[in-house]
ZAFI-379874 format. One record per residue (C-alpha): residue in one letter; residue number from 1; z, y, x. Coordinates in Angstrom, 3 decimals, decimal comma. Each point is the difference from the previous one (the first is absolute). Layout:
% residues N
('A' NUM (Z Y X))
...
This chain:
% residues 325
('X' 1 (9,940 33,776 -16,903))
('X' 2 (-0,809 -0,506 -3,593))
('X' 3 (-0,980 -3,244 -1,753))
('X' 4 (-3,753 0,474 0,508))
('X' 5 (-1,082 -1,561 3,241))
('X' 6 (-2,639 1,630 2,217))
('X' 7 (-3,037 -2,187 -0,001))
('X' 8 (-2,815 -1,068 2,288))
('X' 9 (-3,600 -0,625 -0,955))
('X' 10 (-0,119 -2,533 -2,899))
('X' 11 (3,361 1,248 -1,410))
('X' 12 (2,181 -2,155 2,127))
('X' 13 (3,428 1,394 0,979))
('X' 14 (0,341 0,987 3,691))
('X' 15 (1,973 -2,405 2,091))
('X' 16 (2,947 2,282 0,928))
('X' 17 (0,764 0,891 -3,603))
('X' 18 (-0,598 -3,613 -1,180))
('X' 19 (2,480 -1,532 2,522))
('X' 20 (2,610 2,775 -0,012))
('X' 21 (0,263 0,493 -3,741))
('X' 22 (-0,667 -3,385 -1,506))
('X' 23 (0,823 -2,869 2,415))
('X' 24 (2,286 2,010 2,206))
('X' 25 (-1,902 -0,880 3,288))
('X' 26 (-1,049 2,300 2,733))
('X' 27 (-3,012 -0,093 2,281))
('X' 28 (0,388 1,443 3,558))
('X' 29 (-2,069 3,071 0,674))
('X' 30 (-2,482 -1,499 2,436))
('X' 31 (-3,382 1,449 0,961))
('X' 32 (-1,925 -2,989 -1,300))
('X' 33 (-2,031 1,442 -2,890))
('X' 34 (-2,112 -3,210 -0,785))
('X' 35 (3,075 -2,203 0,058))
('X' 36 (1,846 2,386 -2,371))
('X' 37 (-3,033 0,156 -2,170))
('X' 38 (-0,219 -3,830 -0,110))
('X' 39 (3,749 -0,155 -1,063))
('X' 40 (-0,680 2,627 -2,707))
('X' 41 (-2,919 -2,076 -1,149))
('X' 42 (1,960 -3,289 0,093))
('X' 43 (3,137 1,418 -1,854))
('X' 44 (-2,286 1,514 -2,682))
('X' 45 (-2,142 -3,103 -0,662))
('X' 46 (3,007 -2,463 0,096))
('X' 47 (2,469 1,966 -2,023))
('X' 48 (-2,429 1,502 -2,510))
('X' 49 (-1,264 -3,419 -0,792))
('X' 50 (2,465 0,061 -2,895))
('X' 51 (-2,527 1,476 -2,367))
('X' 52 (-1,778 3,133 -0,996))
('X' 53 (3,166 1,797 -1,006))
('X' 54 (1,829 -0,903 3,165))
('X' 55 (-0,557 3,293 1,650))
('X' 56 (1,372 1,965 -2,840))
('X' 57 (3,112 -2,358 -0,088))
('X' 58 (0,468 0,557 3,688))
('X' 59 (-0,076 3,779 -0,421))
('X' 60 (2,422 -0,181 -2,774))
('X' 61 (2,589 -1,856 2,211))
('X' 62 (-0,393 1,730 3,336))
('X' 63 (2,611 2,584 -0,922))
('X' 64 (2,930 -2,406 -0,088))
('X' 65 (2,226 -0,218 3,031))
('X' 66 (-0,591 -3,265 1,837))
('X' 67 (2,044 -1,665 2,732))
('X' 68 (-1,823 -0,217 3,297))
('X' 69 (-1,796 -3,356 0,387))
('X' 70 (0,758 -1,014 -3,625))
('X' 71 (-2,929 -1,037 -2,264))
('X' 72 (0,294 1,442 -3,365))
('X' 73 (-2,529 -0,898 -2,655))
('X' 74 (1,990 0,994 -3,059))
('X' 75 (-2,427 1,555 -2,500))
('X' 76 (-3,059 -1,111 1,833))
('X' 77 (-0,783 -3,048 -2,061))
('X' 78 (-0,789 -0,866 -3,558))
('X' 79 (0,960 -3,716 -0,065))
('X' 80 (2,440 -2,186 2,031))
('X' 81 (-3,000 -1,876 1,537))
('X' 82 (-1,455 3,420 1,195))
('X' 83 (3,386 0,897 1,328))
('X' 84 (0,172 -3,315 2,036))
('X' 85 (-3,414 0,522 1,452))
('X' 86 (0,627 3,648 0,866))
('X' 87 (3,149 -0,869 1,704))
('X' 88 (-1,559 -2,674 2,119))
('X' 89 (-2,886 2,287 1,143))
('X' 90 (2,460 2,890 0,701))
('X' 91 (2,114 -2,427 2,092))
('X' 92 (-2,915 -0,871 2,235))
('X' 93 (-0,837 3,635 0,357))
('X' 94 (3,597 0,659 1,082))
('X' 95 (-0,295 -2,749 2,755))
('X' 96 (-3,438 1,539 1,120))
('X' 97 (1,626 3,485 0,274))
('X' 98 (3,037 -1,337 1,888))
('X' 99 (-2,370 -1,805 2,331))
('X' 100 (-1,994 3,140 0,707))
('X' 101 (3,252 1,926 0,620))
('X' 102 (1,372 -2,567 2,386))
('X' 103 (-3,172 -0,730 1,875))
('X' 104 (-1,843 3,257 0,155))
('X' 105 (-3,628 -0,367 1,185))
('X' 106 (-1,118 1,885 3,105))
('X' 107 (-3,629 0,274 -1,081))
('X' 108 (-1,430 0,995 -3,296))
('X' 109 (-1,918 -2,341 -2,316))
('X' 110 (-3,800 0,247 0,637))
('X' 111 (-1,136 -0,641 -3,605))
('X' 112 (1,053 0,158 -3,633))
('X' 113 (1,815 -2,992 -1,682))
('X' 114 (-2,248 -1,859 -2,367))
('X' 115 (0,427 0,453 -3,772))
('X' 116 (-0,986 -3,634 -0,702))
('X' 117 (2,679 -1,104 2,375))
('X' 118 (2,623 2,166 -1,663))
('X' 119 (-0,974 -1,211 -3,384))
('X' 120 (0,521 -3,561 0,871))
('X' 121 (3,142 0,777 1,855))
('X' 122 (1,531 1,722 -3,123))
('X' 123 (-0,910 -2,869 -2,172))
('X' 124 (1,567 -2,650 2,393))
('X' 125 (3,068 2,074 0,933))
('X' 126 (1,151 0,499 -3,631))
('X' 127 (0,925 -3,578 -0,138))
('X' 128 (2,017 -0,191 3,145))
('X' 129 (3,663 -0,078 -0,913))
('X' 130 (1,552 -1,801 2,963))
('X' 131 (1,209 2,105 2,898))
('X' 132 (-1,882 -2,012 2,577))
('X' 133 (-3,385 0,463 -1,632))
('X' 134 (0,623 3,618 -0,836))
('X' 135 (0,802 0,535 3,673))
('X' 136 (-3,307 -1,803 1,145))
('X' 137 (-2,173 1,983 -2,431))
('X' 138 (1,659 3,226 0,997))
('X' 139 (-0,644 -0,658 3,696))
('X' 140 (-3,601 -0,911 -0,827))
('X' 141 (-0,397 3,293 -1,852))
('X' 142 (1,442 2,019 2,972))
('X' 143 (-2,394 -1,800 2,289))
('X' 144 (-2,984 0,741 -2,195))
('X' 145 (1,007 3,577 -0,248))
('X' 146 (0,120 0,396 3,748))
('X' 147 (-3,166 -1,936 0,687))
('X' 148 (-2,168 -0,855 -3,049))
('X' 149 (-1,658 -3,444 0,359))
('X' 150 (2,963 -1,552 1,731))
('X' 151 (0,747 -2,300 -2,945))
('X' 152 (-2,586 -1,852 -1,896))
('X' 153 (-0,099 -0,541 -3,769))
('X' 154 (0,333 -3,760 0,763))
('X' 155 (3,330 0,726 1,796))
('X' 156 (1,445 1,733 -3,018))
('X' 157 (-1,354 -2,721 -2,357))
('X' 158 (1,574 -2,680 2,254))
('X' 159 (3,371 1,834 -0,093))
('X' 160 (-0,173 0,260 -3,845))
('X' 161 (-0,103 -3,852 -0,300))
('X' 162 (2,544 -0,642 2,820))
('X' 163 (3,364 -1,541 -0,957))
('X' 164 (3,261 1,091 1,558))
('X' 165 (0,402 -3,266 1,916))
('X' 166 (-3,498 0,297 1,472))
('X' 167 (0,661 3,536 0,987))
('X' 168 (3,185 -1,122 1,840))
('X' 169 (-1,777 -2,809 1,727))
('X' 170 (-2,814 2,359 1,174))
('X' 171 (2,608 2,387 1,312))
('X' 172 (1,698 -2,972 1,951))
('X' 173 (-3,363 -1,118 1,377))
('X' 174 (-0,700 3,494 1,274))
('X' 175 (3,005 -0,239 2,294))
('X' 176 (-2,023 -2,470 2,162))
('X' 177 (-3,068 2,314 0,349))
('X' 178 (-0,722 1,127 3,551))
('X' 179 (-2,217 3,045 0,799))
('X' 180 (-0,461 0,904 -3,665))
('X' 181 (-2,468 -2,812 -0,657))
('X' 182 (0,861 -3,480 1,329))
('X' 183 (2,538 -2,863 -0,257))
('X' 184 (-0,334 -2,483 2,955))
('X' 185 (-0,221 -3,724 -1,041))
('X' 186 (1,419 -2,922 2,022))
('X' 187 (-1,963 -3,060 0,746))
('X' 188 (2,083 -2,075 -2,534))
('X' 189 (0,599 1,944 -3,122))
('X' 190 (1,867 -2,923 -1,626))
('X' 191 (2,850 0,462 2,473))
('X' 192 (0,076 3,853 -0,146))
('X' 193 (3,369 1,421 -1,147))
('X' 194 (-1,115 3,567 -0,624))
('X' 195 (-1,866 1,266 -1,970))
('X' 196 (-0,891 -3,556 -0,957))
('X' 197 (-3,007 -1,825 -1,313))
('X' 198 (0,669 0,582 -3,725))
('X' 199 (0,446 3,713 0,495))
('X' 200 (-3,235 0,110 1,995))
('X' 201 (-1,905 -1,836 -2,574))
('X' 202 (1,364 2,241 -2,852))
('X' 203 (-1,223 3,109 1,879))
('X' 204 (-3,385 -1,641 0,403))
('X' 205 (-0,100 -0,823 -3,768))
('X' 206 (1,024 3,477 -0,945))
('X' 207 (-2,702 1,467 2,299))
('X' 208 (2,520 1,740 2,261))
('X' 209 (-0,989 -1,907 3,172))
('X' 210 (-2,774 -2,153 1,449))
('X' 211 (0,164 -3,744 0,297))
('X' 212 (3,131 -1,409 1,606))
('X' 213 (-1,751 -2,986 1,583))
('X' 214 (0,119 0,547 3,785))
('X' 215 (-2,922 -2,473 0,381))
('X' 216 (-3,237 1,829 -0,534))
('X' 217 (1,960 3,125 -1,018))
('X' 218 (0,110 3,489 1,510))
('X' 219 (1,433 0,914 3,396))
('X' 220 (0,458 2,921 2,367))
('X' 221 (-1,080 -0,026 3,664))
('X' 222 (1,801 2,923 1,583))
('X' 223 (-0,350 1,192 3,612))
('X' 224 (2,760 1,573 1,943))
('X' 225 (-1,284 2,130 2,953))
('X' 226 (1,700 -0,142 3,374))
('X' 227 (3,332 1,750 0,028))
('X' 228 (-0,370 0,782 -3,678))
('X' 229 (2,067 -0,921 -3,089))
('X' 230 (-1,155 -1,261 -3,471))
('X' 231 (2,170 0,647 -2,982))
('X' 232 (0,142 -2,024 -3,118))
('X' 233 (2,089 2,002 -2,445))
('X' 234 (2,092 -1,675 -2,592))
('X' 235 (2,520 1,288 -2,495))
('X' 236 (2,911 1,360 1,993))
('X' 237 (-1,100 -1,602 3,239))
('X' 238 (-3,070 -0,597 2,103))
('X' 239 (-1,340 -2,665 2,447))
('X' 240 (-0,942 1,472 3,350))
('X' 241 (-2,464 -1,927 2,270))
('X' 242 (0,424 1,605 3,464))
('X' 243 (-2,710 -0,749 2,650))
('X' 244 (1,580 0,471 3,380))
('X' 245 (-2,959 -1,533 1,834))
('X' 246 (-3,263 1,337 1,429))
('X' 247 (-2,093 -1,997 -2,408))
('X' 248 (-0,860 0,348 -3,651))
('X' 249 (2,023 -2,371 -2,176))
('X' 250 (-1,486 -1,712 -2,963))
('X' 251 (1,472 -2,054 -2,802))
('X' 252 (-0,939 -1,471 -3,434))
('X' 253 (2,105 0,165 -3,128))
('X' 254 (-0,904 -1,628 -3,333))
('X' 255 (0,783 2,345 -2,791))
('X' 256 (0,096 0,491 -3,807))
('X' 257 (-1,452 3,544 -0,580))
('X' 258 (0,816 2,382 -2,846))
('X' 259 (-2,760 0,552 -2,460))
('X' 260 (-1,065 3,503 -1,032))
('X' 261 (2,433 -0,369 -2,961))
('X' 262 (2,705 -1,183 2,315))
('X' 263 (-0,483 2,876 2,381))
('X' 264 (0,140 2,550 -2,809))
('X' 265 (3,258 -1,420 -1,265))
('X' 266 (1,448 -0,309 3,550))
('X' 267 (-0,630 3,686 0,546))
('X' 268 (2,542 0,899 -2,712))
('X' 269 (2,307 -2,996 0,494))
('X' 270 (3,549 0,165 1,465))
('X' 271 (0,396 -3,494 1,146))
('X' 272 (3,181 -1,362 1,462))
('X' 273 (0,363 -0,321 3,792))
('X' 274 (-1,974 -2,677 1,643))
('X' 275 (2,254 -3,069 0,767))
('X' 276 (0,665 -0,292 3,744))
('X' 277 (-0,495 -3,817 -0,136))
('X' 278 (-3,587 0,479 -1,240))
('X' 279 (-0,597 2,568 2,804))
('X' 280 (1,291 -2,420 2,581))
('X' 281 (-2,369 -2,702 -1,179))
('X' 282 (-2,908 2,404 0,028))
('X' 283 (0,832 1,121 3,466))
('X' 284 (0,114 -3,606 1,043))
('X' 285 (-3,580 -0,450 -1,405))
('X' 286 (-1,220 2,961 1,923))
('X' 287 (1,652 -1,181 3,261))
('X' 288 (-1,512 -3,544 -0,295))
('X' 289 (-3,436 1,347 -0,726))
('X' 290 (0,202 2,137 3,066))
('X' 291 (1,045 -2,892 2,081))
('X' 292 (-3,052 -1,907 -1,137))
('X' 293 (-2,463 2,761 0,891))
('X' 294 (1,809 1,534 2,978))
('X' 295 (-1,723 0,046 3,378))
('X' 296 (1,343 1,449 3,186))
('X' 297 (3,369 1,377 0,879))
('X' 298 (2,230 2,294 -2,146))
('X' 299 (2,570 0,133 -2,603))
('X' 300 (0,095 1,006 -3,653))
('X' 301 (3,179 0,448 -2,000))
('X' 302 (0,244 -0,330 -3,785))
('X' 303 (2,862 2,049 -1,384))
('X' 304 (1,154 1,389 -3,396))
('X' 305 (0,194 3,787 -0,207))
('X' 306 (1,009 2,482 -2,542))
('X' 307 (-2,424 2,651 -1,459))
('X' 308 (1,340 3,596 0,644))
('X' 309 (-1,077 3,395 -1,208))
('X' 310 (-1,869 0,724 3,180))
('X' 311 (-1,637 -3,434 0,295))
('X' 312 (1,494 -3,364 0,987))
('X' 313 (3,457 -0,205 1,683))
('X' 314 (0,925 -3,222 1,700))
('X' 315 (3,278 -1,212 -1,608))
('X' 316 (1,974 -3,143 0,676))
('X' 317 (-2,144 -2,757 1,205))
('X' 318 (-0,162 -2,809 -2,588))
('X' 319 (-2,479 -2,286 1,814))
('X' 320 (-1,665 0,362 3,405))
('X' 321 (-2,545 -2,326 1,703))
('X' 322 (-1,304 0,220 3,490))
('X' 323 (-3,655 -1,098 0,006))
('X' 324 (-1,439 -1,110 3,422))
('X' 325 (-3,048 -1,859 1,011))
């Protein structure tokens, strides 16, 4: 293939040539035309944001041999500042492509990715030099390519002002999230060991989670049908509430809920495993609540289980409680 790239409408290079000849990436051949179109559009908008002559400079450099996975921007910039910004944007694109390669979608995108969203993304991504923030921005881009509208402009603006320490604390807090949206709160937050009152308050101040005050705060009121099981999935574990009775079991659990911002970030997070001590304490709260509301005979056991590919697999029991009337 020569140096001139085949182009789509608007003069943007096609994805395959763009990635194979310049950045050294490869996109799997998948029958997801809208997803591929979204990635084409995203790559063009983000990388051609270098200026009006960027496309010509790309074409002039695509004939060079590139190592697979290596980002080469030599000859693509006019100033060192432009080089830095282009390298940052290219790095987030690499993360996005890697993410799309590793977690291939089973269904195609249902709509086109928004130009305004991409314009803001390019502007914010060009100043992301740390590996952590590049990774976050790349995962956001991959998620938006798969399903436009998944990540709000507010989320990107929030990340652009986020410090590395705050990003680390948010990741640690996400280890305590159950069922993708809630963090149970004890009756006495002052004596809570994990995640701790200060961390909870920080998440509230950042807009990641709702109020941490268990008095007058939010709560869940689940029901477990007779001879059924309720699962609260954690990171690396799960709490199972098994109803072995002939009656419906009910319990109440005060919780700190993730906000829309928190849920968007949680969807791309890779939090550490949930501490088992915290899971035991949460299981005890569930057992005590069932004791208070229980009527009739029967037994419920609260155990820790391990998520598996085909669902939930019961592993070693870390905590179990028989709940009788």
